C-alpha positions as protocol buffer text, in pm:
chain_id: "A"
residue {
  index: 1
  type: MET
  ca { x: -6459 y: 6609 z: -8394 }
}
residue {
  index: 2
  type: ALA
  ca { x: -6508 y: 6977 z: -8310 }
}
residue {
  index: 3
  type: ASN
  ca { x: -6622 y: 7090 z: -7969 }
}
residue {
  index: 4
  type: ASN
  ca { x: -6933 y: 7292 z: -8047 }
}
residue {
  index: 5
  type: ARG
  ca { x: -7032 y: 7356 z: -7686 }
}
residue {
  index: 6
  type: GLY
  ca { x: -6801 y: 7657 z: -7647 }
}
residue {
  index: 7
  type: ASP
  ca { x: -6606 y: 7464 z: -7384 }
}
residue {
  index: 8
  type: ARG
  ca { x: -6238 y: 7560 z: -7436 }
}
residue {
  index: 9
  type: ARG
  ca { x: -6093 y: 7384 z: -7130 }
}
residue {
  index: 10
  type: GLY
  ca { x: -5928 y: 7121 z: -7347 }
}
residue {
  index: 11
  type: ARG
  ca { x: -5716 y: 7387 z: -7520 }
}
residue {
  index: 12
  type: LEU
  ca { x: -5564 y: 7558 z: -7216 }
}
residue {
  index: 13
  type: VAL
  ca { x: -5190 y: 7527 z: -7166 }
}
residue {
  index: 14
  type: ASP
  ca { x: -5086 y: 7364 z: -6840 }
}
residue {
  index: 15
  type: MET
  ca { x: -4889 y: 7641 z: -6664 }
}
residue {
  index: 16
  type: SER
  ca { x: -4832 y: 7442 z: -6345 }
}
residue {
  index: 17
  type: VAL
  ca { x: -4516 y: 7282 z: -6481 }
}
residue {
  index: 18
  type: GLN
  ca { x: -4230 y: 7531 z: -6478 }
}
residue {
  index: 19
  type: PRO
  ca { x: -3919 y: 7476 z: -6687 }
}
residue {
  index: 20
  type: GLU
  ca { x: -3615 y: 7383 z: -6481 }
}
residue {
  index: 21
  type: VAL
  ca { x: -3384 y: 7680 z: -6431 }
}
residue {
  index: 22
  type: LYS
  ca { x: -3020 y: 7583 z: -6398 }
}
residue {
  index: 23
  type: HIS
  ca { x: -2812 y: 7750 z: -6129 }
}
residue {
  index: 24
  type: TYR
  ca { x: -2445 y: 7736 z: -6050 }
}
residue {
  index: 25
  type: LYS
  ca { x: -2376 y: 7471 z: -5788 }
}
residue {
  index: 26
  type: PRO
  ca { x: -2025 y: 7423 z: -5656 }
}
residue {
  index: 27
  type: PRO
  ca { x: -1897 y: 7071 z: -5600 }
}
residue {
  index: 28
  type: PRO
  ca { x: -2008 y: 6934 z: -5261 }
}
residue {
  index: 29
  type: CYS
  ca { x: -1773 y: 6895 z: -4966 }
}
residue {
  index: 30
  type: PRO
  ca { x: -1616 y: 6638 z: -5010 }
}
residue {
  index: 31
  type: PRO
  ca { x: -1469 y: 6613 z: -5268 }
}
residue {
  index: 32
  type: ALA
  ca { x: -1426 y: 6993 z: -5231 }
}
residue {
  index: 33
  type: GLU
  ca { x: -1242 y: 7099 z: -4917 }
}
residue {
  index: 34
  type: GLU
  ca { x: -1386 y: 7375 z: -4698 }
}
residue {
  index: 35
  type: LYS
  ca { x: -1158 y: 7621 z: -4517 }
}
residue {
  index: 36
  type: ASN
  ca { x: -1260 y: 7886 z: -4262 }
}
residue {
  index: 37
  type: PHE
  ca { x: -1043 y: 8159 z: -4113 }
}
residue {
  index: 38
  type: ARG
  ca { x: -1050 y: 8509 z: -3966 }
}
residue {
  index: 39
  type: LEU
  ca { x: -860 y: 8820 z: -4070 }
}
residue {
  index: 40
  type: GLU
  ca { x: -840 y: 9067 z: -3783 }
}
residue {
  index: 41
  type: LEU
  ca { x: -875 y: 9430 z: -3891 }
}
residue {
  index: 42
  type: THR
  ca { x: -884 y: 9593 z: -3546 }
}
residue {
  index: 43
  type: ASP
  ca { x: -956 y: 9477 z: -3191 }
}
residue {
  index: 44
  type: THR
  ca { x: -1330 y: 9481 z: -3273 }
}
residue {
  index: 45
  type: ASP
  ca { x: -1344 y: 9433 z: -3652 }
}
residue {
  index: 46
  type: GLU
  ca { x: -1272 y: 9123 z: -3858 }
}
residue {
  index: 47
  type: LEU
  ca { x: -1334 y: 8948 z: -4185 }
}
residue {
  index: 48
  type: HIS
  ca { x: -1453 y: 8589 z: -4154 }
}
residue {
  index: 49
  type: VAL
  ca { x: -1373 y: 8391 z: -4468 }
}
residue {
  index: 50
  type: ARG
  ca { x: -1523 y: 8063 z: -4584 }
}
residue {
  index: 51
  type: GLN
  ca { x: -1383 y: 7897 z: -4896 }
}
residue {
  index: 52
  type: ALA
  ca { x: -1443 y: 7570 z: -5077 }
}
residue {
  index: 53
  type: TRP
  ca { x: -1147 y: 7445 z: -5283 }
}
residue {
  index: 54
  type: TYR
  ca { x: -1176 y: 7193 z: -5568 }
}
residue {
  index: 55
  type: ARG
  ca { x: -908 y: 7106 z: -5825 }
}
residue {
  index: 56
  type: GLU
  ca { x: -685 y: 7390 z: -5701 }
}
residue {
  index: 57
  type: LYS
  ca { x: -956 y: 7656 z: -5742 }
}
residue {
  index: 58
  type: ILE
  ca { x: -1188 y: 7834 z: -5502 }
}
residue {
  index: 59
  type: VAL
  ca { x: -1531 y: 7720 z: -5622 }
}
residue {
  index: 60
  type: ASP
  ca { x: -1743 y: 7871 z: -5342 }
}
residue {
  index: 61
  type: PHE
  ca { x: -1684 y: 8148 z: -5090 }
}
residue {
  index: 62
  type: ALA
  ca { x: -1827 y: 8398 z: -4846 }
}
residue {
  index: 63
  type: ILE
  ca { x: -1638 y: 8692 z: -4696 }
}
residue {
  index: 64
  type: MET
  ca { x: -1823 y: 8838 z: -4399 }
}
residue {
  index: 65
  type: GLN
  ca { x: -1737 y: 9158 z: -4218 }
}
residue {
  index: 66
  type: LEU
  ca { x: -1816 y: 9134 z: -3848 }
}
residue {
  index: 67
  type: VAL
  ca { x: -1791 y: 9383 z: -3564 }
}
residue {
  index: 68
  type: TRP
  ca { x: -1794 y: 9309 z: -3192 }
}
residue {
  index: 69
  type: GLU
  ca { x: -2084 y: 9511 z: -3051 }
}
residue {
  index: 70
  type: ASP
  ca { x: -2216 y: 9465 z: -2696 }
}
residue {
  index: 71
  type: GLY
  ca { x: -2029 y: 9136 z: -2661 }
}
residue {
  index: 72
  type: GLN
  ca { x: -2167 y: 8988 z: -2985 }
}
residue {
  index: 73
  type: ARG
  ca { x: -2043 y: 8949 z: -3339 }
}
residue {
  index: 74
  type: VAL
  ca { x: -2268 y: 9147 z: -3572 }
}
residue {
  index: 75
  type: HIS
  ca { x: -2275 y: 9122 z: -3953 }
}
residue {
  index: 76
  type: VAL
  ca { x: -2185 y: 9448 z: -4124 }
}
residue {
  index: 77
  type: ALA
  ca { x: -2129 y: 9345 z: -4486 }
}
residue {
  index: 78
  type: ARG
  ca { x: -2072 y: 9034 z: -4698 }
}
residue {
  index: 79
  type: ILE
  ca { x: -1968 y: 8931 z: -5047 }
}
residue {
  index: 80
  type: ASP
  ca { x: -2053 y: 8574 z: -5141 }
}
residue {
  index: 81
  type: CYS
  ca { x: -2142 y: 8354 z: -5433 }
}
residue {
  index: 82
  type: CYS
  ca { x: -2476 y: 8180 z: -5449 }
}
residue {
  index: 83
  type: HIS
  ca { x: -2788 y: 8224 z: -5661 }
}
residue {
  index: 84
  type: SER
  ca { x: -2557 y: 8192 z: -5966 }
}
residue {
  index: 85
  type: MET
  ca { x: -2380 y: 8519 z: -5895 }
}
residue {
  index: 86
  type: ILE
  ca { x: -2113 y: 8684 z: -5690 }
}
residue {
  index: 87
  type: HIS
  ca { x: -2299 y: 8951 z: -5500 }
}
residue {
  index: 88
  type: ARG
  ca { x: -2273 y: 9200 z: -5220 }
}
residue {
  index: 89
  type: HIS
  ca { x: -2469 y: 9271 z: -4903 }
}
residue {
  index: 90
  type: GLN
  ca { x: -2456 y: 9582 z: -4683 }
}
residue {
  index: 91
  type: PHE
  ca { x: -2650 y: 9548 z: -4360 }
}
residue {
  index: 92
  type: ASN
  ca { x: -2795 y: 9812 z: -4132 }
}
residue {
  index: 93
  type: GLN
  ca { x: -2815 y: 9774 z: -3755 }
}
residue {
  index: 94
  type: ALA
  ca { x: -3157 y: 9608 z: -3787 }
}
residue {
  index: 95
  type: GLY
  ca { x: -2994 y: 9337 z: -4002 }
}
residue {
  index: 96
  type: GLU
  ca { x: -3168 y: 9443 z: -4325 }
}
residue {
  index: 97
  type: ASP
  ca { x: -2973 y: 9403 z: -4649 }
}
residue {
  index: 98
  type: LEU
  ca { x: -2956 y: 9753 z: -4795 }
}
residue {
  index: 99
  type: TYR
  ca { x: -2804 y: 9628 z: -5123 }
}
residue {
  index: 100
  type: ASN
  ca { x: -3048 y: 9337 z: -5169 }
}
residue {
  index: 101
  type: HIS
  ca { x: -2793 y: 9100 z: -5325 }
}
residue {
  index: 102
  type: LEU
  ca { x: -2619 y: 9361 z: -5543 }
}
residue {
  index: 103
  type: GLN
  ca { x: -2476 y: 9159 z: -5832 }
}
residue {
  index: 104
  type: ILE
  ca { x: -2105 y: 9185 z: -5904 }
}
residue {
  index: 105
  type: THR
  ca { x: -2062 y: 8898 z: -6153 }
}
residue {
  index: 106
  type: ALA
  ca { x: -2289 y: 8629 z: -6296 }
}
residue {
  index: 107
  type: ILE
  ca { x: -2172 y: 8268 z: -6267 }
}
residue {
  index: 108
  type: PRO
  ca { x: -2278 y: 8035 z: -6550 }
}
residue {
  index: 109
  type: PRO
  ca { x: -2450 y: 7714 z: -6432 }
}
residue {
  index: 110
  type: ASP
  ca { x: -2207 y: 7496 z: -6622 }
}
residue {
  index: 111
  type: GLY
  ca { x: -1916 y: 7522 z: -6859 }
}
residue {
  index: 112
  type: GLY
  ca { x: -1542 y: 7531 z: -6824 }
}
residue {
  index: 113
  type: ASP
  ca { x: -1499 y: 7888 z: -6701 }
}
residue {
  index: 114
  type: ARG
  ca { x: -1743 y: 7890 z: -6407 }
}
residue {
  index: 115
  type: TRP
  ca { x: -1480 y: 7784 z: -6150 }
}
residue {
  index: 116
  type: SER
  ca { x: -1232 y: 8038 z: -6289 }
}
residue {
  index: 117
  type: ILE
  ca { x: -1495 y: 8312 z: -6251 }
}
residue {
  index: 118
  type: VAL
  ca { x: -1554 y: 8219 z: -5887 }
}
residue {
  index: 119
  type: HIS
  ca { x: -1181 y: 8182 z: -5816 }
}
residue {
  index: 120
  type: ALA
  ca { x: -1096 y: 8525 z: -5962 }
}
residue {
  index: 121
  type: GLY
  ca { x: -1407 y: 8675 z: -5803 }
}
residue {
  index: 122
  type: TYR
  ca { x: -1291 y: 8562 z: -5460 }
}
residue {
  index: 123
  type: TYR
  ca { x: -964 y: 8756 z: -5482 }
}
residue {
  index: 124
  type: SER
  ca { x: -1142 y: 9064 z: -5613 }
}
residue {
  index: 125
  type: ALA
  ca { x: -1403 y: 9038 z: -5334 }
}
residue {
  index: 126
  type: LEU
  ca { x: -1137 y: 8994 z: -5067 }
}
residue {
  index: 127
  type: SER
  ca { x: -956 y: 9304 z: -5191 }
}
residue {
  index: 128
  type: THR
  ca { x: -1282 y: 9503 z: -5193 }
}
residue {
  index: 129
  type: MET
  ca { x: -1380 y: 9393 z: -4843 }
}
residue {
  index: 130
  type: TYR
  ca { x: -1033 y: 9471 z: -4707 }
}
residue {
  index: 131
  type: GLU
  ca { x: -1016 y: 9814 z: -4873 }
}
residue {
  index: 132
  type: GLU
  ca { x: -1374 y: 9917 z: -4788 }
}
residue {
  index: 133
  type: TRP
  ca { x: -1423 y: 9776 z: -4438 }
}
residue {
  index: 134
  type: ALA
  ca { x: -1415 y: 10121 z: -4271 }
}
residue {
  index: 135
  type: ASP
  ca { x: -1677 y: 10256 z: -4516 }
}
residue {
  index: 136
  type: ASN
  ca { x: -1894 y: 9946 z: -4461 }
}
residue {
  index: 137
  type: LEU
  ca { x: -1871 y: 9999 z: -4085 }
}
residue {
  index: 138
  type: ARG
  ca { x: -1960 y: 10368 z: -4121 }
}
residue {
  index: 139
  type: ARG
  ca { x: -2267 y: 10280 z: -4333 }
}
residue {
  index: 140
  type: TRP
  ca { x: -2370 y: 10020 z: -4074 }
}
residue {
  index: 141
  type: ARG
  ca { x: -2327 y: 10266 z: -3785 }
}
residue {
  index: 142
  type: ASP
  ca { x: -2509 y: 10547 z: -3972 }
}
residue {
  index: 143
  type: ASP
  ca { x: -2787 y: 10311 z: -4098 }
}
residue {
  index: 144
  type: GLU
  ca { x: -2725 y: 10427 z: -4457 }
}
């Protein structure tokens, strides 16, 4: 039977239900094994590394550049993998992310190559952070 009253409410699409968006999620710890360590660059500068290993691959990581300033560790830069991507942060002295999660590589939510992408991305990120730590520190000091 047709609705002749001009009332169209019965035809509206329910927009309150959002489709599920899949994101990359590394295996939880355990069974993955988390490792944390520091790489000293100078007396005041270091890289703090967090890794999660699963089936002989790094499946999650964060590499944080820290500087000792006024007796405190301060975040200068970071490359990590979350939000389904390997991405980069560059902080200013106010702690604002100047790069706003600058994407390096997307990580698929599932599939056989996602762990290989993260594993290879870790070594590339570590190399970048080691090679560019002085530039990151300069940008942090200059508030660029």
